PASEBA-1860 file (N, C-alpha, C; in nm, 3 decimals):
! residues 237
1> MYGYVMKN> 5.403/10.194/-2.438/5.426/10.105/-2.549/5.496/9.979/-2.505 ~ 5.601/9.995/-2.425/5.674/9.877/-2.378/5.588/9.792/-2.290 ~ 5.505/9.853/-2.206/5.415/9.774/-2.116/5.310/9.695/-2.196 ~ 5.264/9.757/-2.312/5.167/9.687/-2.390/5.230/9.563/-2.454 ~ 5.350/9.571/-2.503/5.421/9.455/-2.563/5.441/9.348/-2.458 ~ 5.483/9.388/-2.340/5.511/9.284/-2.230/5.380/9.214/-2.195 ~ 5.266/9.289/-2.195/5.141/9.233/-2.161/5.097/9.127/-2.265 ~ 5.114/9.158/-2.391/5.081/9.059/-2.497/5.169/8.936/-2.493
9> ALLLFLAT> 5.300/8.960/-2.463/5.395/8.845/-2.456/5.354/8.753/-2.341 ~ 5.310/8.813/-2.231/5.274/8.730/-2.115/5.145/8.653/-2.142 ~ 5.049/8.712/-2.216/4.930/8.640/-2.249/4.960/8.523/-2.344 ~ 5.049/8.551/-2.444/5.090/8.449/-2.540/5.153/8.330/-2.466 ~ 5.242/8.361/-2.365/5.310/8.259/-2.296/5.216/8.174/-2.213 ~ 5.117/8.246/-2.145/5.018/8.170/-2.068/4.931/8.080/-2.157 ~ 4.893/8.128/-2.277/4.814/8.053/-2.370/4.887/7.923/-2.417 ~ 5.018/7.944/-2.449/5.102/7.834/-2.489/5.119/7.728/-2.381
17> LLLSLVTP> 5.135/7.773/-2.263/5.149/7.681/-2.147/5.023/7.606/-2.122 ~ 4.909/7.670/-2.128/4.777/7.606/-2.109/4.758/7.502/-2.214 ~ 4.788/7.533/-2.342/4.770/7.434/-2.454/4.853/7.318/-2.437 ~ 4.977/7.335/-2.389/5.065/7.220/-2.368/5.022/7.128/-2.260 ~ 4.948/7.178/-2.165/4.888/7.092/-2.056/4.767/7.014/-2.102 ~ 4.683/7.078/-2.187/4.554/7.014/-2.225/4.576/6.906/-2.330 ~ 4.668/6.927/-2.427/4.687/6.833/-2.539/4.728/6.693/-2.495 ~ 4.821/6.674/-2.404/4.858/6.529/-2.362/4.736/6.460/-2.297
25> TFSFAQGQ> 4.650/6.536/-2.216/4.540/6.472/-2.157/4.443/6.424/-2.259 ~ 4.416/6.505/-2.357/4.323/6.464/-2.459/4.371/6.344/-2.533 ~ 4.500/6.339/-2.568/4.565/6.230/-2.645/4.552/6.103/-2.555 ~ 4.574/6.112/-2.425/4.567/5.998/-2.337/4.424/5.939/-2.330 ~ 4.329/6.026/-2.330/4.187/5.980/-2.331/4.157/5.907/-2.463 ~ 4.210/5.951/-2.575/4.190/5.885/-2.703/4.253/5.748/-2.699 ~ 4.373/5.745/-2.649/4.449/5.614/-2.634/4.374/5.514/-2.554 ~ 4.309/5.561/-2.444/4.236/5.471/-2.359/4.113/5.413/-2.431
33> GQGIHTPG> 4.058/5.497/-2.518/3.935/5.452/-2.589/3.957/5.352/-2.695 ~ 4.078/5.328/-2.742/4.103/5.232/-2.845/4.081/5.090/-2.795 ~ 4.004/5.009/-2.871/3.979/4.868/-2.831/3.859/4.855/-2.747 ~ 3.800/4.970/-2.697/3.682/4.955/-2.615/3.560/4.906/-2.697 ~ 3.549/4.955/-2.817/3.443/4.914/-2.909/3.503/4.866/-3.036 ~ 3.479/4.748/-3.080/3.523/4.691/-3.203/3.417/4.703/-3.307 ~ 3.441/4.775/-3.409/3.333/4.791/-3.518/3.290/4.657/-3.574 ~ 3.156/4.643/-3.594/3.103/4.522/-3.654/3.076/4.413/-3.552
41> TGITNPAL> 3.123/4.424/-3.428/3.100/4.316/-3.331/2.978/4.343/-3.251 ~ 2.940/4.469/-3.233/2.825/4.502/-3.153/2.851/4.484/-3.004 ~ 2.974/4.463/-2.961/3.005/4.442/-2.824/3.110/4.543/-2.776 ~ 3.119/4.557/-2.654/3.224/4.644/-2.595/3.333/4.554/-2.541 ~ 3.457/4.580/-2.594/3.573/4.509/-2.550/3.556/4.351/-2.557 ~ 3.592/4.294/-2.670/3.579/4.153/-2.690/3.647/4.072/-2.570 ~ 3.758/4.122/-2.521/3.826/4.045/-2.418/3.733/4.021/-2.294 ~ 3.641/4.119/-2.269/3.555/4.102/-2.155/3.447/3.996/-2.187
49> KQQGTGQG> 3.409/3.986/-2.317/3.309/3.887/-2.351/3.368/3.743/-2.326 ~ 3.492/3.721/-2.360/3.558/3.590/-2.341/3.560/3.560/-2.193 ~ 3.583/3.664/-2.111/3.589/3.639/-1.968/3.455/3.622/-1.905 ~ 3.356/3.677/-1.974/3.217/3.670/-1.923/3.188/3.762/-1.803 ~ 3.275/3.866/-1.792/3.261/3.957/-1.677/3.261/4.102/-1.727 ~ 3.193/4.187/-1.646/3.199/4.332/-1.674/3.111/4.368/-1.790 ~ 3.086/4.498/-1.802/3.006/4.558/-1.911/2.866/4.499/-1.917 ~ 2.817/4.428/-1.815/2.682/4.373/-1.819/2.674/4.255/-1.909
57> LSATVTPT> 2.781/4.192/-1.957/2.769/4.080/-2.049/2.747/3.956/-1.975 ~ 2.681/3.861/-2.040/2.655/3.729/-1.976/2.724/3.627/-2.066 ~ 2.802/3.545/-2.006/2.878/3.434/-2.076/2.784/3.322/-2.104 ~ 2.803/3.244/-2.216/2.729/3.123/-2.250/2.781/3.010/-2.166 ~ 2.691/2.944/-2.089/2.738/2.840/-1.996/2.690/2.707/-2.051 ~ 2.775/2.613/-2.068/2.746/2.477/-2.107/2.705/2.397/-1.989 ~ 2.579/2.334/-1.984/2.538/2.265/-1.861/2.631/2.144/-1.839 ~ 2.656/2.116/-1.708/2.737/2.004/-1.673/2.649/1.907/-1.594
65> YPSGTQTQ> 2.687/1.777/-1.598/2.611/1.677/-1.537/2.704/1.600/-1.440 ~ 2.645/1.549/-1.334/2.726/1.455/-1.252/2.769/1.338/-1.334 ~ 2.872/1.271/-1.288/2.923/1.153/-1.363/2.815/1.048/-1.387 ~ 2.800/1.008/-1.515/2.706/0.903/-1.555/2.563/0.957/-1.575 ~ 2.532/1.073/-1.535/2.392/1.122/-1.549/2.355/1.144/-1.696 ~ 2.447/1.200/-1.770/2.416/1.226/-1.911/2.395/1.095/-1.985 ~ 2.476/0.998/-1.960/2.461/0.867/-2.025/2.328/0.802/-1.989 ~ 2.290/0.809/-1.867/2.159/0.757/-1.826/2.046/0.822/-1.892
73> QQERDRLQ> 2.060/0.955/-1.912/1.954/1.034/-1.981/1.945/0.988/-2.124 ~ 2.060/0.967/-2.186/2.061/0.913/-2.326/1.994/0.781/-2.343 ~ 2.017/0.695/-2.242/1.954/0.559/-2.243/1.801/0.575/-2.232 ~ 1.760/0.659/-2.149/1.613/0.682/-2.129/1.557/0.736/-2.256 ~ 1.623/0.829/-2.318/1.573/0.892/-2.441/1.561/0.784/-2.551 ~ 1.663/0.697/-2.563/1.658/0.597/-2.668/1.545/0.495/-2.646 ~ 1.522/0.460/-2.520/1.417/0.365/-2.488/1.282/0.428/-2.513 ~ 1.265/0.554/-2.477/1.137/0.623/-2.497/1.111/0.635/-2.649
81> LFLQEQDR> 1.212/0.668/-2.725/1.192/0.679/-2.871/1.160/0.537/-2.930 ~ 1.216/0.439/-2.879/1.186/0.299/-2.931/1.038/0.272/-2.904 ~ 0.986/0.302/-2.786/0.847/0.276/-2.759/0.754/0.360/-2.853 ~ 0.786/0.482/-2.876/0.711/0.562/-2.966/0.707/0.509/-3.111 ~ 0.826/0.465/-3.156/0.834/0.412/-3.293/0.757/0.282/-3.306 ~ 0.770/0.194/-3.207/0.698/0.066/-3.215/0.550/0.091/-3.213 ~ 0.503/0.182/-3.131/0.360/0.207/-3.123/0.308/0.261/-3.252 ~ 0.384/0.354/-3.311/0.339/0.413/-3.441/0.340/0.311/-3.557
89> TMQQDRTQ> 0.442/0.224/-3.558/0.444/0.117/-3.660/0.332/0.021/-3.647 ~ 0.298/-0.023/-3.529/0.189/-0.117/-3.510/0.056/-0.057/-3.544 ~ 0.042/0.069/-3.514/-0.085/0.137/-3.549/-0.098/0.138/-3.699 ~ 0.007/0.164/-3.773/-0.003/0.167/-3.921/-0.034/0.026/-3.972 ~ 0.027/-0.081/-3.916/0.006/-0.216/-3.954/-0.142/-0.255/-3.931 ~ -0.201/-0.210/-3.826/-0.341/-0.251/-3.790/-0.443/-0.190/-3.889 ~ -0.404/-0.084/-3.957/-0.497/-0.024/-4.053/-0.524/-0.116/-4.172 ~ -0.439/-0.214/-4.195/-0.455/-0.307/-4.307/-0.536/-0.425/-4.274
97> LQNRDRLI> -0.584/-0.436/-4.145/-0.658/-0.554/-4.092/-0.808/-0.530/-4.096 ~ -0.883/-0.641/-4.098/-1.027/-0.634/-4.083/-1.064/-0.597/-3.941 ~ -1.188/-0.556/-3.921/-1.225/-0.502/-3.792/-1.201/-0.599/-3.679 ~ -1.238/-0.725/-3.690/-1.220/-0.817/-3.581/-1.075/-0.844/-3.549 ~ -0.997/-0.864/-3.651/-0.856/-0.881/-3.632/-0.786/-0.752/-3.579 ~ -0.840/-0.640/-3.624/-0.781/-0.516/-3.575/-0.793/-0.503/-3.424 ~ -0.914/-0.543/-3.370/-0.933/-0.533/-3.229/-0.845/-0.632/-3.152 ~ -0.830/-0.749/-3.207/-0.746/-0.846/-3.144/-0.598/-0.798/-3.138
105> YQDQDRTL> -0.550/-0.746/-3.250/-0.410/-0.699/-3.250/-0.395/-0.575/-3.166 ~ -0.499/-0.490/-3.158/-0.487/-0.369/-3.075/-0.461/-0.405/-2.929 ~ -0.532/-0.514/-2.883/-0.509/-0.558/-2.742/-0.371/-0.628/-2.734 ~ -0.347/-0.722/-2.818/-0.230/-0.806/-2.806/-0.099/-0.735/-2.847 ~ -0.110/-0.632/-2.925/0.010/-0.555/-2.956/0.076/-0.497/-2.834 ~ -0.002/-0.478/-2.728/0.052/-0.418/-2.604/0.159/-0.514/-2.544 ~ 0.132/-0.644/-2.558/0.234/-0.740/-2.513/0.348/-0.748/-2.604 ~ 0.322/-0.736/-2.736/0.430/-0.739/-2.833/0.529/-0.621/-2.811
113> VGAQFLQQ> 0.470/-0.501/-2.784/0.554/-0.384/-2.766/0.637/-0.402/-2.636 ~ 0.570/-0.458/-2.532/0.644/-0.471/-2.407/0.758/-0.576/-2.422 ~ 0.727/-0.688/-2.490/0.827/-0.789/-2.512/0.950/-0.738/-2.592 ~ 0.924/-0.663/-2.694/1.030/-0.605/-2.772/1.107/-0.493/-2.690 ~ 1.034/-0.427/-2.600/1.101/-0.326/-2.517/1.202/-0.394/-2.421 ~ 1.161/-0.512/-2.363/1.255/-0.580/-2.276/1.383/-0.621/-2.348 ~ 1.374/-0.660/-2.475/1.494/-0.693/-2.552/1.572/-0.567/-2.581 ~ 1.509/-0.453/-2.601/1.577/-0.334/-2.627/1.650/-0.282/-2.502
121> VQKTVPNV> 1.598/-0.308/-2.387/1.663/-0.262/-2.265/1.800/-0.334/-2.254 ~ 1.807/-0.461/-2.284/1.934/-0.533/-2.277/2.034/-0.478/-2.375 ~ 1.986/-0.431/-2.492/2.075/-0.378/-2.589/2.123/-0.235/-2.554 ~ 2.039/-0.163/-2.475/2.065/-0.021/-2.448/2.145/0.005/-2.322 ~ 2.110/-0.067/-2.214/2.164/-0.049/-2.087/2.276/-0.151/-2.058 ~ 2.397/-0.110/-2.030/2.504/-0.206/-2.008/2.479/-0.296/-1.888 ~ 2.528/-0.419/-1.895/2.531/-0.513/-1.784/2.397/-0.564/-1.742 ~ 2.293/-0.545/-1.826/2.161/-0.603/-1.799/2.165/-0.753/-1.822
129> SPAMTQLG> 2.103/-0.832/-1.739/2.109/-0.977/-1.752/2.055/-1.020/-1.884 ~ 2.122/-1.117/-1.952/2.068/-1.169/-2.073/1.933/-1.233/-2.060 ~ 1.896/-1.273/-1.938/1.770/-1.331/-1.908/1.656/-1.237/-1.947 ~ 1.681/-1.108/-1.939/1.580/-1.009/-1.973/1.541/-1.027/-2.120 ~ 1.642/-1.038/-2.206/1.616/-1.057/-2.348/1.545/-1.193/-2.376 ~ 1.587/-1.299/-2.305/1.528/-1.430/-2.326/1.386/-1.426/-2.291 ~ 1.352/-1.362/-2.181/1.211/-1.354/-2.141/1.132/-1.271/-2.242 ~ 1.193/-1.163/-2.292/1.128/-1.084/-2.392/1.101/-1.161/-2.519
137> QQLQQTTQ> 1.195/-1.240/-2.562/1.177/-1.322/-2.680/1.067/-1.423/-2.664 ~ 1.058/-1.486/-2.543/0.956/-1.583/-2.516/0.818/-1.518/-2.512 ~ 0.809/-1.400/-2.457/0.681/-1.329/-2.451/0.639/-1.290/-2.592 ~ 0.735/-1.254/-2.677/0.701/-1.215/-2.816/0.652/-1.334/-2.897 ~ 0.719/-1.453/-2.877/0.682/-1.572/-2.945/0.541/-1.621/-2.900 ~ 0.522/-1.620/-2.772/0.391/-1.674/-2.724/0.279/-1.577/-2.758 ~ 0.307/-1.446/-2.776/0.201/-1.358/-2.819/0.153/-1.388/-2.959 ~ 0.245/-1.428/-3.043/0.203/-1.477/-3.180/0.109/-1.591/-3.163
145> TTIQLEQR> 0.135/-1.677/-3.065/0.048/-1.796/-3.041/-0.087/-1.748/-2.984 ~ -0.093/-1.661/-2.890/-0.222/-1.618/-2.828/-0.303/-1.541/-2.934 ~ -0.237/-1.472/-3.029/-0.313/-1.403/-3.132/-0.391/-1.504/-3.220 ~ -0.317/-1.611/-3.260/-0.380/-1.715/-3.344/-0.488/-1.785/-3.264 ~ -0.470/-1.810/-3.135/-0.572/-1.876/-3.056/-0.696/-1.790/-3.041 ~ -0.678/-1.660/-3.020/-0.796/-1.572/-2.999/-0.864/-1.559/-3.137 ~ -0.790/-1.562/-3.246/-0.860/-1.557/-3.374/-0.943/-1.677/-3.395 ~ -0.894/-1.799/-3.354/-0.969/-1.919/-3.367/-1.101/-1.912/-3.288
153> IQSRNQFM> -1.086/-1.862/-3.164/-1.198/-1.855/-3.076/-1.303/-1.756/-3.132 ~ -1.260/-1.637/-3.171/-1.353/-1.533/-3.216/-1.415/-1.560/-3.353 ~ -1.344/-1.646/-3.431/-1.397/-1.670/-3.566/-1.512/-1.767/-3.566 ~ -1.531/-1.843/-3.456/-1.646/-1.938/-3.452/-1.778/-1.861/-3.443 ~ -1.863/-1.884/-3.539/-1.986/-1.806/-3.548/-2.090/-1.862/-3.447 ~ -2.195/-1.785/-3.435/-2.296/-1.810/-3.329/-2.366/-1.944/-3.360 ~ -2.381/-1.984/-3.485/-2.445/-2.114/-3.519/-2.359/-2.227/-3.464 ~ -2.232/-2.224/-3.488/-2.141/-2.329/-3.438/-2.138/-2.325/-3.287
161> KFFFGSDQ> -2.140/-2.208/-3.227/-2.132/-2.200/-3.077/-2.265/-2.260/-3.015 ~ -2.379/-2.234/-3.085/-2.503/-2.285/-3.032/-2.502/-2.439/-3.028 ~ -2.453/-2.502/-3.134/-2.458/-2.647/-3.142/-2.334/-2.716/-3.076 ~ -2.217/-2.654/-3.099/-2.095/-2.724/-3.062/-2.015/-2.647/-2.952 ~ -2.063/-2.527/-2.923/-1.992/-2.453/-2.822/-1.865/-2.386/-2.874 ~ -1.782/-2.332/-2.785/-1.655/-2.272/-2.825/-1.554/-2.372/-2.860 ~ -1.450/-2.333/-2.921/-1.336/-2.418/-2.958/-1.256/-2.440/-2.825 ~ -1.297/-2.549/-2.754/-1.244/-2.570/-2.619/-1.095/-2.599/-2.622
169> QAVQQLEQ> -1.045/-2.661/-2.731/-0.905/-2.686/-2.737/-0.831/-2.556/-2.740 ~ -0.873/-2.459/-2.823/-0.810/-2.329/-2.830/-0.823/-2.254/-2.702 ~ -0.936/-2.268/-2.628/-0.956/-2.202/-2.503/-0.858/-2.254/-2.396 ~ -0.839/-2.387/-2.394/-0.738/-2.437/-2.295/-0.603/-2.396/-2.322 ~ -0.562/-2.393/-2.447/-0.428/-2.353/-2.482/-0.408/-2.201/-2.448 ~ -0.508/-2.121/-2.476/-0.501/-1.979/-2.446/-0.481/-1.957/-2.293 ~ -0.554/-2.028/-2.217/-0.544/-2.020/-2.072/-0.407/-2.059/-2.023 ~ -0.355/-2.169/-2.082/-0.224/-2.216/-2.037/-0.110/-2.116/-2.072
177> VANQNKSR> -0.112/-2.065/-2.197/-0.012/-1.972/-2.234/-0.018/-1.842/-2.154 ~ -0.139/-1.794/-2.131/-0.153/-1.675/-2.051/-0.099/-1.685/-1.912 ~ -0.121/-1.802/-1.850/-0.065/-1.830/-1.718/0.088/-1.838/-1.721 ~ 0.139/-1.901/-1.826/0.286/-1.907/-1.838/0.345/-1.765/-1.858 ~ 0.277/-1.683/-1.932/0.332/-1.546/-1.950/0.325/-1.464/-1.822 ~ 0.227/-1.490/-1.739/0.218/-1.419/-1.607/0.338/-1.458/-1.521 ~ 0.377/-1.591/-1.533/0.495/-1.634/-1.460/0.622/-1.569/-1.513 ~ 0.630/-1.557/-1.643/0.746/-1.490/-1.704/0.754/-1.341/-1.655
185> LQQVTQLT> 0.646/-1.276/-1.650/0.647/-1.145/-1.609/0.685/-1.124/-1.462 ~ 0.654/-1.225/-1.379/0.710/-1.217/-1.244/0.865/-1.225/-1.241 ~ 0.913/-1.307/-1.330/1.057/-1.314/-1.344/1.120/-1.182/-1.389 ~ 1.051/-1.115/-1.480/1.092/-0.984/-1.529/1.101/-0.885/-1.412 ~ 1.000/-0.890/-1.330/0.994/-0.800/-1.214/1.116/-0.820/-1.121 ~ 1.147/-0.949/-1.098/1.265/-0.981/-1.021/1.395/-0.933/-1.081 ~ 1.407/-0.950/-1.210/1.529/-0.902/-1.285/1.533/-0.753/-1.278 ~ 1.419/-0.684/-1.284/1.421/-0.539/-1.281/1.477/-0.487/-1.151
193> QQCPCDAQ> 1.446/-0.553/-1.043/1.500/-0.511/-0.911/1.651/-0.524/-0.906 ~ 1.711/-0.616/-0.985/1.852/-0.639/-0.989/1.915/-0.563/-1.104 ~ 1.835/-0.492/-1.182/1.894/-0.427/-1.302/1.985/-0.313/-1.261 ~ 2.100/-0.300/-1.326/2.200/-0.192/-1.296/2.159/-0.058/-1.365 ~ 2.026/-0.045/-1.393/1.983/0.075/-1.453/1.923/0.173/-1.353 ~ 1.900/0.297/-1.395/1.855/0.394/-1.303/1.709/0.372/-1.268 ~ 1.657/0.454/-1.170/1.525/0.435/-1.124/1.421/0.457/-1.234 ~ 1.447/0.561/-1.321/1.348/0.588/-1.426/1.337/0.473/-1.529
201> VKNMIQQQ> 1.447/0.416/-1.563/1.441/0.301/-1.654/1.368/0.185/-1.591 ~ 1.394/0.161/-1.462/1.323/0.052/-1.387/1.166/0.084/-1.392 ~ 1.136/0.210/-1.377/0.996/0.241/-1.380/0.934/0.221/-1.517 ~ 1.008/0.247/-1.623/0.961/0.224/-1.758/0.938/0.070/-1.780 ~ 1.029/-0.009/-1.728/1.015/-0.155/-1.742/0.884/-0.197/-1.663 ~ 0.866/-0.154/-1.543/0.755/-0.192/-1.466/0.621/-0.146/-1.529 ~ 0.625/-0.032/-1.595/0.503/0.011/-1.662/0.470/-0.089/-1.776 ~ 0.569/-0.131/-1.848/0.543/-0.230/-1.957/0.498/-0.361/-1.902
209> VGVMNQEQ> 0.557/-0.405/-1.783/0.512/-0.525/-1.721/0.369/-0.515/-1.676 ~ 0.330/-0.398/-1.626/0.193/-0.379/-1.581/0.099/-0.391/-1.701 ~ 0.132/-0.332/-1.814/0.049/-0.338/-1.932/0.037/-0.483/-1.981 ~ 0.142/-0.555/-1.982/0.144/-0.695/-2.036/0.063/-0.783/-1.941 ~ 0.073/-0.756/-1.805/-0.008/-0.836/-1.709/-0.160/-0.809/-1.732 ~ -0.192/-0.685/-1.756/-0.341/-0.655/-1.787/-0.382/-0.737/-1.910 ~ -0.301/-0.743/-2.007/-0.339/-0.822/-2.128/-0.352/-0.968/-2.099 ~ -0.267/-1.022/-2.017/-0.282/-1.167/-1.980/-0.408/-1.191/-1.900
217> ERLLQLAA> -0.447/-1.096/-1.817/-0.573/-1.104/-1.740/-0.691/-1.103/-1.833 ~ -0.681/-1.019/-1.935/-0.791/-1.019/-2.034/-0.807/-1.146/-2.102 ~ -0.693/-1.209/-2.143/-0.698/-1.340/-2.210/-0.754/-1.447/-2.119 ~ -0.719/-1.444/-1.988/-0.775/-1.541/-1.895/-0.922/-1.523/-1.877 ~ -0.967/-1.403/-1.873/-1.115/-1.376/-1.865/-1.185/-1.427/-1.985 ~ -1.126/-1.405/-2.105/-1.185/-1.456/-2.226/-1.195/-1.608/-2.222 ~ -1.086/-1.672/-2.179/-1.088/-1.819/-2.168/-1.193/-1.871/-2.076 ~ -1.206/-1.801/-1.958/-1.306/-1.838/-1.856/-1.450/-1.827/-1.919
225> QEKTQKGL> -1.465/-1.719/-1.987/-1.602/-1.693/-2.049/-1.631/-1.802/-2.154 ~ -1.536/-1.832/-2.237/-1.559/-1.927/-2.346/-1.574/-2.072/-2.296 ~ -1.521/-2.100/-2.180/-1.537/-2.230/-2.122/-1.684/-2.265/-2.096 ~ -1.757/-2.159/-2.067/-1.902/-2.182/-2.039/-1.984/-2.206/-2.160 ~ -1.928/-2.183/-2.277/-2.002/-2.201/-2.404/-1.987/-2.343/-2.446 ~ -2.077/-2.435/-2.396/-2.059/-2.578/-2.423/-2.130/-2.617/-2.555 ~ -2.243/-2.553/-2.584/-2.313/-2.591/-2.706/-2.415/-2.701/-2.682 ~ -2.511/-2.714/-2.764/-2.628/-2.801/-2.745/-2.577/-2.945/-2.745
233> FNLGQ> -2.481/-2.989/-2.824/-2.435/-3.128/-2.832/-2.330/-3.160/-2.724 ~ -2.286/-3.061/-2.648/-2.188/-3.088/-2.548/-2.233/-3.054/-2.408 ~ -2.357/-3.045/-2.385/-2.416/-3.004/-2.255/-2.376/-3.111/-2.149 ~ -2.367/-3.232/-2.180/-2.333/-3.337/-2.081/-2.192/-3.348/-2.049 ~ -2.102/-3.276/-2.120/-1.959/-3.285/-2.096/-1.908/-3.190/-1.990
END
């Protein structure tokens, strides 16, 4: 009987000792788990998200640019948007014109857009020579003149051309203005080389210069063609 009691007491002691060892370990594990997952966030340990490390999380990175690069990109974006808006506006305006005038404006609007673009460059890019704007204004003004001259030339019907030929005064003026504009465009090219703008803006300017030069060549070809239209009463001249 005494041995049986001692055996039970020893088992009770061992059970109590074992329970005292297991309980602190379990409590420690629970304490470590607090803060690992925050309900409603869907993430594990918000502190790790802020650091952008561990747990397979990826931090949101804001792109960085070298000094001045972001400003140059903004300048290019504004200039490109300007070209798009001008082109859209002029297309809408041409829908109100008659067929003959619509074709004239469709060609000569290319010079108008380019001339206005040169003025916009000086407004957008710092330290661009004011001469760029002056040349743009001159090209814009003279384009209004060449539009009127081409309208005069194209409006003369075949009957008048047969007897009197083309409007030679308008033809001569058109040739003169077109040559003057080509000279202005050469000056724009020189200014572009000195422009404190980046390579892409310079390329945009040169593209517009190329388009405007093509239009001046078209006007010169028109003038050369119309010069040959003397008419029956002017064959001796």
